[in-house]
C-alpha positions as CSV (number, residue, x, y, z in Angstrom):
1,M,0.0,0.0,0.0
2,A,2.8,2.5,0.9
3,T,4.6,1.8,-2.3
4,F,1.5,2.3,-4.4
5,L,0.5,5.5,-2.6
6,H,4.1,6.8,-3.0
7,R,3.9,6.3,-6.7
8,L,0.4,7.8,-6.9
9,G,1.6,10.9,-5.0
10,R,4.5,11.5,-7.3
11,F,2.3,10.9,-10.4
12,A,-0.4,13.4,-9.2
13,F,2.2,15.9,-8.3
14,R,4.0,15.5,-11.7
15,R,0.8,15.4,-13.8
16,R,-1.1,17.9,-11.8
17,R,-2.8,19.6,-14.7
18,L,-4.3,16.3,-15.9
19,V,-5.5,15.3,-12.4
20,L,-7.0,18.7,-11.9
21,M,-8.8,18.6,-15.2
22,L,-10.2,15.1,-14.5
23,W,-11.7,16.2,-11.2
24,I,-13.1,19.4,-12.8
25,A,-14.7,17.1,-15.4
26,V,-16.2,14.9,-12.7
27,L,-17.6,17.9,-10.9
28,A,-19.1,19.3,-14.1
29,A,-20.7,15.9,-14.9
30,V,-22.4,15.4,-11.6
31,G,-23.2,19.1,-11.3
32,I,-24.9,19.2,-14.7
33,G,-26.7,16.0,-13.8
34,A,-27.9,17.3,-10.4
35,A,-29.1,20.5,-12.0
36,S,-31.2,18.6,-14.5
37,V,-32.9,16.5,-11.8
38,S,-36.5,17.4,-11.3
39,A,-37.4,14.8,-8.6
40,G,-36.8,15.9,-5.1
41,T,-36.0,14.0,-1.9
42,S,-38.5,12.3,0.2
43,D,-39.1,12.4,3.9
44,S,-41.5,9.4,4.1
45,F,-40.4,7.3,7.1
46,T,-41.2,3.6,7.1
47,I,-40.1,0.8,9.4
48,P,-40.9,-2.4,7.4
49,G,-41.7,-5.5,9.4
50,T,-43.3,-3.8,12.3
51,Q,-47.0,-4.0,13.3
52,S,-47.4,-0.2,13.4
53,Q,-46.2,0.1,9.8
54,K,-48.5,-2.8,8.6
55,A,-51.5,-1.1,10.3
56,L,-50.6,2.3,8.8
57,D,-50.4,0.8,5.3
58,L,-53.8,-0.8,5.8
59,L,-55.3,2.5,7.0
60,G,-53.9,4.2,3.9
61,K,-55.8,1.7,1.8
62,E,-59.0,1.3,3.6
63,F,-59.4,4.9,5.1
64,P,-58.0,7.2,2.4
65,Q,-60.3,10.0,3.6
66,A,-58.5,9.9,7.0
67,S,-55.1,10.7,5.4
68,A,-53.4,8.2,7.6
69,A,-49.9,9.3,6.4
70,G,-50.8,13.0,6.4
71,A,-49.3,15.5,8.7
72,T,-51.2,16.4,11.9
73,A,-51.4,19.4,14.2
74,R,-53.2,19.9,17.5
75,V,-54.5,23.4,18.2
76,V,-55.0,23.8,22.0
77,F,-57.4,26.5,23.4
78,E,-57.2,27.6,27.0
79,A,-59.6,30.1,28.6
80,P,-58.3,32.8,31.0
81,D,-58.5,32.1,34.7
82,G,-62.1,31.9,36.0
83,R,-63.7,31.5,32.5
84,K,-64.9,28.5,30.5
85,L,-64.8,27.6,26.9
86,T,-68.2,25.9,27.0
87,S,-70.3,29.0,27.1
88,G,-70.5,32.7,26.2
89,A,-68.1,34.6,23.9
90,D,-65.2,32.1,24.5
91,R,-67.3,29.2,23.0
92,T,-68.3,31.4,20.0
93,E,-64.6,32.3,19.5
94,V,-63.5,28.7,19.5
95,V,-66.2,27.7,17.0
96,S,-65.1,30.5,14.8
97,L,-61.4,29.5,15.0
98,V,-62.2,25.9,14.2
99,A,-64.2,27.0,11.2
100,D,-61.2,29.0,10.0
101,L,-58.9,26.0,10.5
102,R,-61.1,24.0,8.1
103,K,-60.5,26.7,5.4
104,A,-56.7,26.7,6.0
105,S,-54.4,25.5,3.2
106,Q,-53.9,21.8,2.7
107,V,-56.2,20.8,5.6
108,A,-58.2,17.6,5.1
109,D,-60.2,17.5,8.3
110,V,-60.6,19.3,11.6
111,S,-62.3,17.8,14.7
112,D,-64.7,19.9,16.6
113,P,-63.8,20.0,20.4
114,F,-67.5,20.3,21.4
115,T,-68.8,17.4,19.4
116,G,-65.6,15.3,19.6
117,G,-65.3,15.2,23.3
118,T,-62.0,17.1,23.5
119,V,-63.0,19.6,26.2
120,S,-61.7,19.2,29.7
121,K,-64.1,18.4,32.6
122,D,-63.7,21.9,34.0
123,G,-64.2,23.5,30.6
124,S,-61.0,25.5,30.7
125,V,-59.1,23.6,28.0
126,A,-60.1,22.2,24.6
127,Y,-58.2,21.1,21.5
128,A,-58.9,20.5,17.8
129,Q,-57.1,17.8,15.8
130,V,-56.1,19.0,12.4
131,T,-55.3,16.4,9.7
132,Y,-53.5,17.5,6.5
133,K,-53.8,16.1,2.9
134,V,-50.1,15.8,2.6
135,A,-47.2,14.4,4.6
136,Q,-45.1,16.4,7.0
137,A,-42.4,17.1,4.5
138,D,-44.9,18.5,2.0
139,V,-46.6,21.0,4.4
140,T,-46.1,24.4,2.8
141,D,-45.1,27.6,4.5
142,R,-48.5,29.0,3.6
143,A,-50.2,26.2,5.5
144,R,-48.1,26.8,8.5
145,A,-48.8,30.6,8.2
146,D,-52.6,29.9,8.1
147,L,-52.2,27.8,11.3
148,K,-50.3,30.5,13.0
149,S,-52.8,33.2,11.9
150,V,-55.6,31.3,13.6
151,A,-53.6,31.0,16.8
152,D,-52.8,34.8,16.7
153,R,-56.5,35.6,16.3
154,G,-57.3,33.5,19.3
155,D,-54.6,35.2,21.4
156,K,-56.0,38.6,20.4
157,A,-59.5,37.4,21.6
158,G,-58.1,36.7,25.0
159,L,-57.6,33.0,24.7
160,T,-54.2,31.2,25.0
161,V,-53.7,29.2,21.8
162,S,-50.8,26.9,21.3
163,M,-50.0,24.3,18.6
164,G,-48.3,20.9,18.6
165,G,-47.9,18.0,16.1
166,N,-45.5,17.3,13.3
167,A,-47.2,19.8,10.9
168,V,-45.9,22.6,13.2
169,Q,-42.3,21.5,12.9
170,V,-40.4,23.5,10.3
171,K,-38.4,21.4,7.8
172,S,-34.7,21.7,8.7
173,E,-32.7,23.7,6.1
174,Q,-29.0,24.1,5.6
175,S,-28.2,26.9,7.9
176,A,-25.2,29.1,8.6
177,G,-23.9,26.4,11.0
178,E,-21.7,24.8,8.3
179,L,-20.3,28.1,7.3
180,I,-19.4,28.9,10.9
181,G,-17.8,25.5,11.2
182,L,-15.8,26.2,8.0
183,A,-14.6,29.5,9.4
184,V,-13.6,28.0,12.7
185,A,-11.7,25.3,10.8
186,A,-10.0,28.0,8.7
187,V,-8.8,29.8,11.8
188,A,-7.5,26.6,13.4
189,L,-5.6,25.6,10.2
190,V,-4.0,29.1,9.9
191,I,-2.9,28.8,13.6
192,T,-1.6,25.3,12.9
193,F,0.4,26.1,9.7
194,G,1.0,29.8,10.1
195,S,0.4,30.1,6.4
196,L,-2.8,31.1,4.5
197,L,-1.7,28.9,1.5
198,A,-1.1,25.8,3.6
199,A,-4.3,26.4,5.5
200,G,-6.3,27.0,2.3
201,L,-5.5,23.7,0.6
202,P,-7.4,21.5,3.1
203,L,-10.4,23.9,3.0
204,L,-10.3,24.0,-0.8
205,T,-10.2,20.2,-1.3
206,A,-12.9,19.8,1.4
207,V,-15.3,22.2,-0.3
208,F,-14.6,20.6,-3.7
209,G,-15.3,17.2,-2.3
210,I,-18.6,18.3,-0.6
211,V,-19.8,19.8,-3.9
212,V,-19.1,16.6,-5.7
213,A,-20.7,14.5,-3.0
214,V,-23.9,16.5,-2.6
215,S,-24.3,16.8,-6.4
216,A,-23.9,13.0,-6.7
217,I,-26.6,12.5,-4.0
218,T,-28.9,14.9,-5.8
219,L,-28.3,13.1,-9.0
220,T,-29.0,9.7,-7.4
221,S,-32.3,11.0,-6.0
222,A,-33.6,10.9,-9.6
223,F,-33.4,7.1,-9.6
224,V,-33.8,6.2,-5.9
225,D,-36.0,7.7,-3.2
226,L,-33.6,9.4,-0.8
227,S,-34.3,11.3,2.4
228,S,-33.6,15.0,2.6
229,S,-31.4,14.2,5.6
230,T,-29.0,12.3,3.4
231,S,-27.2,15.3,1.9
232,T,-27.2,17.1,5.3
233,L,-25.2,14.3,7.0
234,A,-23.0,13.8,4.0
235,L,-22.2,17.6,4.1
236,M,-21.3,17.6,7.8
237,L,-19.3,14.4,7.8
238,G,-17.7,14.9,4.4
239,L,-16.5,18.4,5.4
240,A,-15.0,17.2,8.7
241,V,-13.1,14.2,7.4
242,A,-11.9,16.0,4.2
243,I,-10.3,18.7,6.3
244,D,-8.9,16.1,8.7
245,Y,-7.4,13.9,6.0
246,A,-5.9,16.8,4.0
247,L,-4.4,18.1,7.2
248,F,-2.5,14.9,7.7
249,I,-1.0,14.9,4.2
250,V,-0.1,18.6,4.1
251,S,1.6,18.4,7.5
252,R,3.6,15.4,6.4
253,Y,4.5,17.0,3.1
254,R,5.8,20.1,4.8
255,G,7.8,17.9,7.2
256,E,9.4,16.0,4.2
257,I,10.3,19.4,2.6
258,R,12.0,20.5,5.8
259,E,14.0,17.3,5.8
260,G,15.5,18.3,2.5
261,H,13.5,16.2,0.0
262,E,12.5,17.6,-3.4
263,P,8.8,18.6,-3.6
264,E,7.8,15.7,-5.9
265,E,9.5,13.2,-3.7
266,A,8.0,14.9,-0.6
267,A,4.5,14.5,-2.1
268,G,5.2,10.8,-2.7
269,R,6.5,10.2,0.8
270,A,3.6,12.2,2.3
271,L,1.1,9.9,0.6
272,G,3.1,6.8,1.3
273,T,3.0,7.5,5.0
274,A,0.1,9.8,6.0
275,G,-1.8,8.6,3.0
276,S,-1.9,5.1,4.3
277,A,-3.5,6.4,7.5
278,V,-6.0,8.3,5.5
279,V,-7.0,5.2,3.5
280,F,-7.6,3.0,6.4
281,A,-9.2,5.7,8.6
282,G,-11.6,6.4,5.7
283,L,-12.4,2.8,5.2
284,T,-13.2,2.4,8.9
285,V,-15.6,5.3,8.7
286,V,-17.2,4.0,5.6
287,I,-17.7,0.6,7.3
288,A,-19.4,2.2,10.3
289,L,-21.7,4.4,8.1
290,A,-22.6,1.7,5.6
291,G,-23.3,-0.7,8.6
292,L,-26.4,1.4,9.3
293,S,-28.0,-0.5,6.5
294,I,-28.3,-3.7,8.6
295,I,-30.8,-1.9,11.0
296,G,-33.5,-2.1,8.3
297,V,-34.8,1.4,8.5
298,G,-34.8,3.1,5.1
299,L,-33.9,6.6,6.5
300,L,-30.8,5.3,8.3
301,T,-29.8,3.3,5.2
302,D,-30.0,6.4,3.0
303,I,-28.1,8.7,5.3
304,G,-25.5,6.0,6.1
305,L,-24.7,5.2,2.5
306,G,-24.8,8.9,1.5
307,A,-22.4,9.9,4.2
308,A,-20.2,6.8,3.4
309,G,-20.0,8.0,-0.2
310,A,-19.0,11.5,0.9
311,V,-16.2,10.1,3.0
312,A,-15.0,7.9,0.1
313,I,-14.9,10.9,-2.2
314,A,-13.0,12.8,0.5
315,V,-10.4,10.0,0.6
316,L,-10.0,9.9,-3.2
317,I,-9.6,13.7,-3.3
318,A,-7.0,13.6,-0.6
319,L,-5.0,11.0,-2.5
320,T,-5.2,12.6,-5.9
321,L,-6.3,16.2,-6.1
322,L,-4.4,17.3,-3.0
323,P,-1.0,16.2,-4.3
324,A,-1.8,17.9,-7.6
325,L,-2.6,21.1,-5.7
326,L,0.7,20.7,-3.8
327,G,2.4,20.7,-7.1
328,F,0.8,24.0,-8.0
329,A,1.6,25.5,-4.7
330,G,5.3,24.6,-4.9
331,P,7.8,25.9,-2.3
332,R,5.4,28.7,-1.4
333,I,3.5,26.4,0.9
334,M,6.5,26.5,3.3
335,K,6.3,30.3,3.6
336,G,4.1,32.0,6.1
337,R,4.0,35.3,7.9
338,L,1.6,34.2,10.6
339,K,4.0,31.9,12.4
340,T,4.7,32.5,16.1
341,R,8.2,32.8,17.4
342,R,8.1,29.3,18.8
343,M,6.9,27.9,15.4
344,R,9.8,29.7,13.6
345,A,12.3,28.3,16.2
346,I,11.1,24.7,15.6
347,E,10.7,24.8,11.9
348,E,13.5,27.0,10.8
349,R,16.2,26.5,13.4
350,G,15.2,23.1,14.8
351,E,15.0,24.4,18.4
352,G,12.6,22.7,20.8
353,E,9.9,20.2,20.0
354,P,6.2,20.5,19.1
355,A,3.6,20.0,21.8
356,G,2.4,16.8,20.1
357,V,5.8,15.2,20.2
358,R,6.2,16.1,23.9
359,W,2.8,14.6,24.7
360,A,3.5,11.4,22.7
361,R,6.8,10.9,24.6
362,F,5.0,11.4,27.9
363,V,2.5,8.8,27.1
364,T,5.0,6.2,25.9
365,R,7.1,6.8,29.1
366,N,4.0,6.3,31.3
367,P,1.8,3.8,29.4
368,V,0.3,2.1,32.5
369,K,-0.6,5.3,34.3
370,V,-2.1,6.9,31.1
371,L,-4.0,3.7,30.3
372,A,-5.5,3.6,33.8
373,V,-6.6,7.2,33.7
374,A,-8.0,6.8,30.2
375,V,-10.0,3.7,31.1
376,A,-11.3,5.3,34.3
377,A,-12.4,8.3,32.3
378,L,-14.1,6.2,29.7
379,F,-16.0,4.2,32.3
380,A,-17.1,7.5,34.0
381,L,-18.4,8.8,30.7
382,A,-20.2,5.5,30.0
383,I,-22.1,5.5,33.3
384,P,-25.2,7.4,31.9
385,A,-25.5,4.7,29.2
386,L,-26.6,2.3,32.0
387,S,-29.9,4.2,32.3
388,L,-30.2,4.9,28.5
389,Q,-33.8,5.0,27.2
390,L,-34.3,5.1,23.5
391,A,-37.1,7.5,22.3
392,M,-37.9,9.7,19.4
393,P,-38.1,13.5,19.7
394,S,-41.6,14.7,20.6
395,D,-43.4,17.9,21.8
396,S,-42.4,16.9,25.3
397,S,-38.8,17.5,24.5
398,A,-39.4,20.8,22.8
399,A,-38.0,24.1,24.2
400,P,-39.8,25.1,27.4
401,H,-41.5,28.1,26.0
402,S,-42.1,26.9,22.5
403,T,-45.7,26.6,21.2
404,Q,-45.3,22.8,21.0
405,R,-44.2,22.5,24.6
406,V,-47.0,24.8,25.8
407,A,-49.5,22.8,23.9
408,Y,-48.2,19.5,25.4
409,D,-48.2,20.9,29.0
410,T,-51.7,22.4,28.5
411,I,-53.2,19.1,27.4
412,T,-51.5,17.3,30.2
413,K,-53.0,19.8,32.7
414,G,-56.5,19.7,31.2
415,F,-56.8,16.0,30.2
416,G,-53.9,14.0,31.4
417,P,-50.5,13.0,29.8
418,G,-51.9,10.2,27.7
419,Y,-54.0,12.6,25.5
420,N,-50.7,13.8,24.0
421,G,-50.2,10.4,22.5
422,P,-53.4,8.6,21.7
423,L,-53.2,5.1,20.2
424,T,-54.7,4.1,16.9
425,V,-56.1,0.6,17.1
426,V,-56.9,-1.1,13.9
427,V,-59.2,-4.2,13.7
428,D,-58.6,-6.1,10.5
429,A,-61.7,-8.3,10.2
430,R,-61.5,-9.1,6.6
431,T,-61.1,-12.8,7.4
432,S,-63.7,-12.7,10.3
433,D,-67.3,-14.0,10.0
434,D,-68.5,-11.2,12.2
435,A,-66.6,-7.9,11.7
436,K,-68.8,-5.8,13.9
437,G,-68.7,-8.3,16.7
438,A,-64.9,-8.5,16.5
439,A,-64.7,-4.7,16.6
440,Q,-67.0,-4.5,19.6
441,D,-64.9,-7.2,21.4
442,A,-61.8,-5.1,20.8
443,V,-63.5,-2.0,22.2
444,T,-64.6,-4.0,25.3
445,L,-61.1,-5.5,25.7
446,L,-59.5,-2.0,25.5
447,G,-61.9,-0.6,28.1
448,T,-61.0,-3.2,30.6
449,M,-57.3,-2.5,30.5
450,P,-56.1,-0.5,33.6
451,D,-53.9,2.0,31.8
452,V,-56.5,3.0,29.2
453,A,-58.1,6.4,30.0
454,S,-60.8,6.3,27.3
455,V,-61.8,4.3,24.2
456,S,-63.8,5.7,21.2
457,P,-66.5,3.7,19.4
458,A,-65.3,1.7,16.4
459,T,-65.4,3.5,13.0
460,F,-65.6,1.2,9.9
461,N,-64.4,1.6,6.4
462,Q,-66.9,1.5,3.5
463,A,-66.7,-2.2,3.2
464,G,-67.4,-2.6,6.9
465,D,-64.6,-5.1,7.5
466,V,-61.8,-2.8,8.9
467,A,-62.4,-0.8,12.1
468,L,-60.6,2.1,13.6
469,I,-60.6,2.6,17.3
470,R,-58.9,5.4,19.3
471,A,-57.6,4.5,22.7
472,V,-56.0,7.1,25.1
473,P,-53.4,5.9,27.6
474,K,-53.3,7.3,31.2
475,S,-49.5,7.7,31.0
476,S,-47.4,9.9,28.8
477,P,-46.4,8.8,25.3
478,S,-42.7,8.2,26.2
479,S,-43.3,6.5,29.5
480,Q,-42.6,2.8,30.2
481,D,-46.2,2.4,31.2
482,T,-47.3,3.3,27.7
483,V,-44.7,0.9,26.2
484,D,-46.1,-1.8,28.4
485,L,-49.7,-0.9,27.4
486,V,-48.9,-1.2,23.7
487,S,-47.2,-4.6,24.3
488,A,-50.2,-5.8,26.3
489,I,-52.7,-4.8,23.6
490,R,-50.8,-6.6,21.0
491,D,-50.5,-9.7,23.3
492,R,-54.3,-9.7,23.8
493,G,-54.8,-9.3,20.1
494,T,-53.6,-12.9,19.7
495,A,-56.5,-14.2,21.8
496,L,-58.9,-11.9,19.9
497,H,-57.7,-13.4,16.6
498,A,-58.2,-16.9,17.9
499,D,-61.7,-16.1,19.0
500,T,-63.0,-14.0,16.1
501,G,-60.5,-14.4,13.2
502,A,-59.8,-10.6,13.3
503,E,-56.3,-9.1,13.7
504,L,-55.8,-6.4,16.3
505,M,-53.0,-3.9,15.5
506,V,-51.7,-0.8,17.2
507,T,-50.3,2.2,15.2
508,G,-50.1,5.9,15.4
509,T,-47.3,8.2,16.3
510,T,-46.8,6.8,19.8
511,A,-46.7,3.2,18.6
512,L,-44.5,4.1,15.7
513,N,-42.0,5.7,18.0
514,I,-42.1,2.7,20.3
515,D,-41.4,0.3,17.4
516,I,-38.6,2.5,16.1
517,S,-36.9,2.5,19.5
518,A,-37.3,-1.3,19.8
519,K,-35.9,-1.8,16.3
520,L,-32.9,0.4,17.0
521,G,-32.3,-1.2,20.4
522,G,-32.5,-4.7,18.8
523,A,-30.1,-3.8,16.0
524,L,-27.5,-2.3,18.3
525,V,-25.6,-5.5,19.1
526,P,-25.6,-6.8,15.5
527,Y,-24.5,-3.4,14.2
528,L,-21.6,-3.2,16.7
529,A,-20.7,-6.8,15.9
530,V,-20.5,-6.1,12.1
531,V,-18.7,-2.8,12.4
532,V,-16.2,-4.0,15.0
533,G,-15.7,-7.3,13.1
534,L,-15.0,-5.6,9.8
535,A,-12.8,-3.0,11.4
536,L,-10.8,-5.8,13.1
537,V,-10.3,-7.6,9.7
538,L,-9.2,-4.3,8.2
539,L,-6.6,-3.7,10.9
540,L,-5.4,-7.3,10.5
541,L,-4.7,-6.6,6.8
542,V,-3.0,-3.3,7.7
543,F,-0.7,-4.6,10.6
544,R,-0.5,-8.3,9.7
545,S,-0.8,-9.1,13.4
546,V,-3.5,-10.3,15.8
547,L,-2.5,-8.5,18.9
548,V,-1.9,-5.0,17.3
549,P,-5.5,-4.6,16.1
550,L,-6.8,-5.6,19.5
551,K,-4.7,-2.9,21.1
552,A,-5.5,-0.6,18.2
553,R,-2.0,0.8,18.0
554,P,0.9,0.2,15.6
555,R,3.7,-2.1,16.5
556,Q,7.2,-0.9,17.0
557,G,9.3,-1.5,13.9
558,R,11.5,0.0,11.4
559,R,10.9,3.6,10.4
560,T,9.2,4.0,7.1
561,G,11.8,4.8,4.5
562,P,12.8,4.6,0.9
563,G,13.5,1.3,-0.7
564,P,15.4,0.6,-3.8
565,G,14.5,2.9,-6.6
566,G,13.0,5.5,-4.3
567,D,9.9,3.4,-3.5
568,L,8.6,3.4,0.1
569,R,8.6,0.2,2.1
570,V,7.5,-0.6,5.6
């Protein structure tokens, strides 16, 4: 590997114009392809193989009017102290606001609090459930503005109006965060090298690689449904590793120049040494990201493979384009007016040692002590993992004063925590001789369960063989009691199926989140086994030793140096 990379570095340095033109051609090809793509990304989230997804698919088929996959919002009304929403001007105002909600953009249906039973016992709190015709990712800014306009009118009328649900969440966009990170990296590189040119090369190759990667992902979305999060993670990881890998090579190149090697030979040596670390570090990251595919969740597969592709591109650019740019930079990369006095003493006069060298010598002189401290620190950091609970973000985890959190807390105060996460129970009686009887048995079964606060009557599809039941838990959506309740309903569904031939399934946002958490938890051990196993095999190939990969540190051996003919051998 070292010999091949040494030759590749010298070739890229020597044929720098050819290498640069080839990469520009690649960028132009994927850029033009991405610009011509009309299809966008998709934010549909499915978890195949789970009961909640199976029930959701059935609802989409049998209850199309219910927009089972559509976005939802919950508009919560609270009367001022001492007043009630069930009479007088406050009731009239709520009725008017609900009517306005029905006229809002993209709205499919709005429940009436007074006829739907969503008014608290003391009459101070009520909420309307809003269902949209489109999925969360397709909710427009106009639809959200209409929702906020209704809330503002209610606030002006003296009510406290808050909103929750996934329709309220604004789709994440690329923000200034990446630009801030790039600026911080630029400052750190300038401080490290003391040269604008040396600091600029890692940034330039990183930006070039990110443009290629994101364009390639956009082009791929024309043929495969990809999540909008794919390019976001690819951007973040690709930018980080690209700067990191280029930093290794540029630092080694400057070191070889200081030792008196010609620039072309220095580029070859930099790739033959630091380039090897880049290759195997990049492969390890690619394995970890691609390993997300084994979880079986489409979203994680998309973002894992997309980010792995961005890392692979970063490695290729570090091994080819970067040596070519070093050739264009020439000896000027060694010059810098931003060096400190200590940097000049070390680099120009050979006085003193860099802090990294001093730290490495301290560690090697005190390996047992450093190891003990490091292991103790890792154990301390790992203690919170013992009480780890997997859950998806919800309104309960929103900022304390956000409208989502206010809506969540208001519903909890007026109705109980379970009303924030009602369960959608589906009775599939297509194979039953008595569909209505099976549905009624399901309603009775749910009503006898201790952690169920309320159960709605069954609603049937047009064919009358699939029923929809709404069950409200007494506990909060993210609590263990609700997890146990969903499991208990599914367990009792087995007995119902044996008695009536109907299948009982639980879905809805709460059940979906529970299934996602369970799927992620179940996949954790296989994921770690695959990633650690493949990484171990990779290190075995690198070090040709069994003990070294287990310790994850290189063995002591000969210094990497030139072999016959100028090639590098280890």
